[in-house]
MIROGU-614687 format. One record per atom (N, C-alpha, C, O, CB): z, x, y; residue number from 0; atom name. Coordinates in steps of 0.2 Angstrom, whole numbers. Glycine has a CB too. Example, Ala and Ser with C-alpha at 12.3 -4.5 7.8 and 13.67 -1.06 7.14 Angstrom:
MIROGU-614687
<node <39 66 -28> 0 "N">
<node <39 62 -22> 0 "CA">
<node <39 66 -16> 0 "C">
<node <42 71 -17> 0 "O">
<node <45 57 -22> 0 "CB">
<node <35 64 -11> 1 "N">
<node <36 68 -5> 1 "CA">
<node <39 64 0> 1 "C">
<node <40 67 6> 1 "O">
<node <29 70 -3> 1 "CB">
***
This chain:
MIROGU-614687
<node <0 4 -6> 0 "N">
<node <0 0 0> 0 "CA">
<node <0 5 6> 0 "C">
<node <4 9 7> 0 "O">
<node <6 -5 0> 0 "CB">
<node <-4 3 11> 1 "N">
<node <-5 7 17> 1 "CA">
<node <1 5 22> 1 "C">
<node <2 -1 23> 1 "O">
<node <-12 6 20> 1 "CB">
<node <4 10 25> 2 "N">
<node <10 9 29> 2 "CA">
<node <9 14 35> 2 "C">
<node <7 20 34> 2 "O">
<node <17 10 26> 2 "CB">
<node <10 12 41> 3 "N">
<node <9 16 47> 3 "CA">
<node <15 21 48> 3 "C">
<node <21 20 46> 3 "O">
<node <9 12 53> 3 "CB">
<node <14 27 50> 4 "N">
<node <19 32 52> 4 "CA">
<node <22 30 58> 4 "C">
<node <19 29 63> 4 "O">
<node <15 39 52> 4 "CB">
<node <29 31 58> 5 "N">
<node <33 29 64> 5 "CA">
<node <36 35 67> 5 "C">
<node <39 35 73> 5 "O">
<node <38 24 62> 5 "CB">
<node <37 41 63> 6 "N">
<node <40 47 66> 6 "CA">
<node <40 52 60> 6 "C">
<node <37 51 55> 6 "O">
<node <47 45 68> 6 "CB">
<node <43 58 62> 7 "N">
<node <43 64 57> 7 "CA">
<node <50 67 58> 7 "C">
<node <53 66 63> 7 "O">
<node <37 69 59> 7 "CB">
<node <52 70 52> 8 "N">
<node <57 75 52> 8 "CA">
<node <56 80 47> 8 "C">
<node <52 79 43> 8 "O">
<node <64 71 51> 8 "CB">
<node <60 85 47> 9 "N">
<node <60 90 42> 9 "CA">
<node <65 89 37> 9 "C">
<node <71 87 38> 9 "O">
<node <61 97 45> 9 "CB">
<node <63 91 30> 10 "N">
<node <68 90 25> 10 "CA">
<node <73 97 25> 10 "C">
<node <72 101 29> 10 "O">
<node <65 89 18> 10 "CB">
<node <77 97 20> 11 "N">
<node <82 103 20> 11 "CA">
<node <78 109 18> 11 "C">
<node <81 115 19> 11 "O">
<node <87 101 14> 11 "CB">
<node <72 109 16> 12 "N">
<node <68 115 15> 12 "CA">
<node <63 117 20> 12 "C">
<node <60 122 20> 12 "O">
<node <64 115 8> 12 "CB">
<node <63 113 26> 13 "N">
<node <59 114 31> 13 "CA">
<node <52 111 31> 13 "C">
<node <48 113 35> 13 "O">
<node <59 121 32> 13 "CB">
<node <51 107 26> 14 "N">
<node <44 104 25> 14 "CA">
<node <44 97 30> 14 "C">
<node <49 94 30> 14 "O">
<node <43 102 18> 14 "CB">
<node <39 96 32> 15 "N">
<node <38 90 36> 15 "CA">
<node <38 83 32> 15 "C">
<node <34 83 27> 15 "O">
<node <32 90 41> 15 "CB">
<node <41 78 34> 16 "N">
<node <41 72 31> 16 "CA">
<node <39 66 36> 16 "C">
<node <42 66 41> 16 "O">
<node <48 71 28> 16 "CB">
<node <34 62 34> 17 "N">
<node <33 56 38> 17 "CA">
<node <37 51 37> 17 "C">
<node <39 49 31> 17 "O">
<node <25 54 37> 17 "CB">
<node <40 47 42> 18 "N">
<node <44 41 41> 18 "CA">
<node <39 35 42> 18 "C">
<node <35 35 47> 18 "O">
<node <50 41 47> 18 "CB">
<node <39 31 37> 19 "N">
<node <34 25 37> 19 "CA">
<node <38 19 39> 19 "C">
<node <44 18 39> 19 "O">
<node <31 25 30> 19 "CB">
<node <34 14 42> 20 "N">
<node <36 8 44> 20 "CA">
<node <40 4 39> 20 "C">
<node <45 0 41> 20 "O">
<node <31 4 47> 20 "CB">
<node <38 5 33> 21 "N">
<node <41 1 27> 21 "CA">
<node <48 4 26> 21 "C">
<node <52 1 22> 21 "O">
<node <37 2 21> 21 "CB">
<node <50 10 29> 22 "N">
<node <57 12 27> 22 "CA">
<node <57 18 22> 22 "C">
<node <62 21 20> 22 "O">
<node <62 7 25> 22 "CB">
<node <51 20 20> 23 "N">
<node <50 25 15> 23 "CA">
<node <48 32 19> 23 "C">
<node <46 31 24> 23 "O">
<node <45 24 10> 23 "CB">
<node <50 37 16> 24 "N">
<node <48 44 18> 24 "CA">
<node <43 47 14> 24 "C">
<node <43 46 8> 24 "O">
<node <54 48 19> 24 "CB">
<node <38 51 16> 25 "N">
<node <33 54 12> 25 "CA">
<node <32 61 15> 25 "C">
<node <30 62 21> 25 "O">
<node <26 50 12> 25 "CB">
<node <32 66 11> 26 "N">
<node <30 73 13> 26 "CA">
<node <23 73 15> 26 "C">
<node <19 70 12> 26 "O">
<node <32 78 7> 26 "CB">
<node <22 77 20> 27 "N">
<node <15 78 23> 27 "CA">
<node <14 86 24> 27 "C">
<node <14 88 30> 27 "O">
<node <14 74 30> 27 "CB">
<node <14 89 19> 28 "N">
<node <14 97 19> 28 "CA">
<node <7 99 20> 28 "C">
<node <2 96 18> 28 "O">
<node <16 100 12> 28 "CB">
<node <6 105 24> 29 "N">
<node <0 108 25> 29 "CA">
<node <1 115 20> 29 "C">
<node <4 119 22> 29 "O">
<node <-1 110 32> 29 "CB">
<node <-2 114 14> 30 "N">
<node <-1 120 9> 30 "CA">
<node <-8 122 6> 30 "C">
<node <-9 120 0> 30 "O">
<node <4 117 4> 30 "CB">
<node <-12 125 10> 31 "N">
<node <-19 127 8> 31 "CA">
<node <-18 131 1> 31 "C">
<node <-13 135 1> 31 "O">
<node <-23 130 13> 31 "CB">
<node <-23 130 -3> 32 "N">
<node <-28 126 -3> 32 "CA">
<node <-27 119 -7> 32 "C">
<node <-31 115 -7> 32 "O">
<node <-34 129 -7> 32 "CB">
<node <-21 118 -8> 33 "N">
<node <-19 111 -12> 33 "CA">
<node <-19 105 -7> 33 "C">
<node <-22 100 -9> 33 "O">
<node <-13 112 -16> 33 "CB">
<node <-16 106 -2> 34 "N">
<node <-15 101 3> 34 "CA">
<node <-17 103 10> 34 "C">
<node <-14 108 13> 34 "O">
<node <-8 98 3> 34 "CB">
<node <-22 100 13> 35 "N">
<node <-25 102 19> 35 "CA">
<node <-23 97 24> 35 "C">
<node <-26 92 25> 35 "O">
<node <-33 103 19> 35 "CB">
<node <-17 98 28> 36 "N">
<node <-15 94 33> 36 "CA">
<node <-13 99 39> 36 "C">
<node <-7 99 41> 36 "O">
<node <-9 90 31> 36 "CB">
<node <-18 102 42> 37 "N">
<node <-16 106 48> 37 "CA">
<node <-13 102 54> 37 "C">
<node <-10 106 58> 37 "O">
<node <-22 110 50> 37 "CB">
<node <-14 96 54> 38 "N">
<node <-11 92 59> 38 "CA">
<node <-3 92 59> 38 "C">
<node <0 90 64> 38 "O">
<node <-14 85 59> 38 "CB">
<node <0 94 54> 39 "N">
<node <7 94 54> 39 "CA">
<node <10 100 57> 39 "C">
<node <16 101 58> 39 "O">
<node <10 93 47> 39 "CB">
<node <6 105 59> 40 "N">
<node <8 111 61> 40 "CA">
<node <11 112 68> 40 "C">
<node <14 116 70> 40 "O">
<node <3 117 60> 40 "CB">
<node <9 107 72> 41 "N">
<node <11 106 79> 41 "CA">
<node <13 100 81> 41 "C">
<node <11 95 78> 41 "O">
<node <5 108 84> 41 "CB">
<node <18 99 86> 42 "N">
<node <21 93 88> 42 "CA">
<node <16 88 91> 42 "C">
<node <16 82 89> 42 "O">
<node <26 94 93> 42 "CB">
<node <11 91 95> 43 "N">
<node <6 87 98> 43 "CA">
<node <2 84 93> 43 "C">
<node <0 78 93> 43 "O">
<node <2 91 103> 43 "CB">
<node <0 87 88> 44 "N">
<node <-4 85 82> 44 "CA">
<node <-1 80 78> 44 "C">
<node <-3 74 76> 44 "O">
<node <-7 90 78> 44 "CB">
<node <6 81 77> 45 "N">
<node <10 76 73> 45 "CA">
<node <10 69 77> 45 "C">
<node <9 64 74> 45 "O">
<node <17 79 71> 45 "CB">
<node <12 70 83> 46 "N">
<node <12 64 88> 46 "CA">
<node <6 60 88> 46 "C">
<node <6 54 88> 46 "O">
<node <14 66 95> 46 "CB">
<node <0 64 87> 47 "N">
<node <-6 60 87> 47 "CA">
<node <-7 56 81> 47 "C">
<node <-12 52 81> 47 "O">
<node <-12 65 88> 47 "CB">
<node <-3 57 76> 48 "N">
<node <-4 53 70> 48 "CA">
<node <1 47 69> 48 "C">
<node <1 44 64> 48 "O">
<node <-2 58 64> 48 "CB">
<node <5 46 74> 49 "N">
<node <10 41 74> 49 "CA">
<node <5 34 74> 49 "C">
<node <0 34 78> 49 "O">
<node <14 40 81> 49 "CB">
<node <6 30 70> 50 "N">
<node <2 24 69> 50 "CA">
<node <-3 25 63> 50 "C">
<node <-6 20 61> 50 "O">
<node <-1 22 75> 50 "CB">
<node <-5 31 62> 51 "N">
<node <-9 32 56> 51 "CA">
<node <-6 30 50> 51 "C">
<node <0 30 49> 51 "O">
<node <-11 40 56> 51 "CB">
<node <-11 27 45> 52 "N">
<node <-8 24 39> 52 "CA">
<node <-9 29 33> 52 "C">
<node <-14 32 32> 52 "O">
<node <-11 17 38> 52 "CB">
<node <-3 29 29> 53 "N">
<node <-3 33 23> 53 "CA">
<node <-2 28 17> 53 "C">
<node <1 23 18> 53 "O">
<node <2 38 23> 53 "CB">
<node <-5 30 12> 54 "N">
<node <-4 26 6> 54 "CA">
<node <3 27 3> 54 "C">
<node <5 33 1> 54 "O">
<node <-9 28 0> 54 "CB">
<node <7 22 3> 55 "N">
<node <14 22 1> 55 "CA">
<node <15 20 -6> 55 "C">
<node <15 14 -8> 55 "O">
<node <19 18 5> 55 "CB">
<node <16 25 -11> 56 "N">
<node <17 24 -18> 56 "CA">
<node <23 21 -19> 56 "C">
<node <24 17 -24> 56 "O">
<node <16 30 -22> 56 "CB">
<node <28 22 -15> 57 "N">
<node <35 19 -16> 57 "CA">
<node <34 12 -15> 57 "C">
<node <38 8 -19> 57 "O">
<node <40 22 -12> 57 "CB">
<node <31 9 -10> 58 "N">
<node <30 2 -9> 58 "CA">
<node <26 -1 -15> 58 "C">
<node <28 -6 -18> 58 "O">
<node <25 1 -3> 58 "CB">
<node <21 3 -18> 59 "N">
<node <17 0 -24> 59 "CA">
<node <22 -1 -30> 59 "C">
<node <21 -5 -34> 59 "O">
<node <12 5 -25> 59 "CB">
<node <27 4 -30> 60 "N">
<node <32 3 -36> 60 "CA">
<node <38 -1 -34> 60 "C">
<node <42 -3 -39> 60 "O">
<node <34 10 -38> 60 "CB">
<node <38 -4 -28> 61 "N">
<node <43 -9 -26> 61 "CA">
<node <50 -5 -26> 61 "C">
<node <55 -8 -27> 61 "O">
<node <44 -14 -31> 61 "CB">
<node <50 1 -24> 62 "N">
<node <56 5 -23> 62 "CA">
<node <60 3 -17> 62 "C">
<node <57 1 -12> 62 "O">
<node <55 13 -23> 62 "CB">
<node <67 4 -17> 63 "N">
<node <71 2 -11> 63 "CA">
<node <69 7 -5> 63 "C">
<node <66 13 -6> 63 "O">
<node <78 2 -12> 63 "CB">
<node <71 6 1> 64 "N">
<node <70 10 7> 64 "CA">
<node <74 17 6> 64 "C">
<node <79 17 3> 64 "O">
<node <72 7 13> 64 "CB">
<node <71 22 9> 65 "N">
<node <74 29 9> 65 "CA">
<node <80 29 14> 65 "C">
<node <80 25 19> 65 "O">
<node <69 34 10> 65 "CB">
<node <84 33 13> 66 "N">
<node <90 34 18> 66 "CA">
<node <86 38 23> 66 "C">
<node <83 43 22> 66 "O">
<node <96 38 15> 66 "CB">
<node <87 36 30> 67 "N">
<node <84 39 35> 67 "CA">
<node <89 45 38> 67 "C">
<node <95 44 37> 67 "O">
<node <83 34 41> 67 "CB">
<node <86 50 40> 68 "N">
<node <90 56 43> 68 "CA">
<node <93 54 49> 68 "C">
<node <96 58 52> 68 "O">
<node <85 62 43> 68 "CB">
***
């Protein structure tokens, strides 16, 4: 299920996590060559993705909301 990004935070290991409108969190790592997301590397680029929709597998599985930071 597609859900819009509402914000970002870093996890305990320093990786970026997207906060979704549904209450779930999703890692958005830039880890070439496996994951190409150069937009997570700067604040301006991350902010440009607010409202962009990501496929939320947790919604698809009916999981409860994540604890927000």
